N, C-alpha and C positions, 0 to 999 in steps of 0.2 A: 759841138760835143768833142771834147778832147780825148785823145787816145794815148796811152803810154806804151810804146813799143820799145821796151828796154832791150838793148843789144847785149848779148852775152859777152863776157870777157874772153879775149883771145888767150891762148895758152901763155904767151909772153906777159900779158897784163896780169894774169892770175899769179904767175911766178913772181913778178915784181911786188905785187900786193903781199904775198906770203913772205918773201924775203924781208920786207919792211916790218912785218909783225914779229918775226922770229928774233929773239934777243941776239945781239952781236957775238956774245961769248959762246953761243950754242954750237954744237957739232952738227953739220949738215952733210949728208951723203946721198947721192943719186947713183943708182946702178942700173944699167941696162942688162936684162936677162940674156944670157948667152943663147944664141940660136932662136930668139923670139923677138918680137917687136913690142916688148913690154918693159916697164920701168918699175923699180922699187925705190923707196926713199926711207931715210932714217934721220931723225933730228932729236937731240936731247941736250939737257943742261950738262955743263962740264963735269959735275960730280955725280951724275946719274947715268943709268943705262937706259936706252930707249928700245923700242920695238920697231921692226921694219914694217912698212906698209904692205898691203897686198899688191900684186902686180897690176899695173894700169898701162893703157896705151899712151896716155899723156903724162909726161913727167910731173907737170904741175898738179895733177890729180893725186899722184902718189905722194908728193910732198905735202899736200893739204891733209891727206889722211894721217901721215906720220906726225904732223904738227898737232892735229886734233887728239891723236892717241897719247902723245907725250907731253903736252903742255900742262897737264894737271899738276905738275911740280911747281908751277907758278902760284897756285892758290894757297 
């Protein structure tokens, strides 16, 4: 009987995966909140405006949310 114990991605692996998906011409910004241990991210097409993610403890989670929120311009 086989079992599938998938190992979750590390923050670095998740970041690499996201950066490979975001088109090269897009703007990407990561910002650490002053006085807090949280990060926000922004990504958008060159001719568009994007929205910032909510604060996250992991910068990869913040970038993933920003990518999800702003990638609709590709459709």
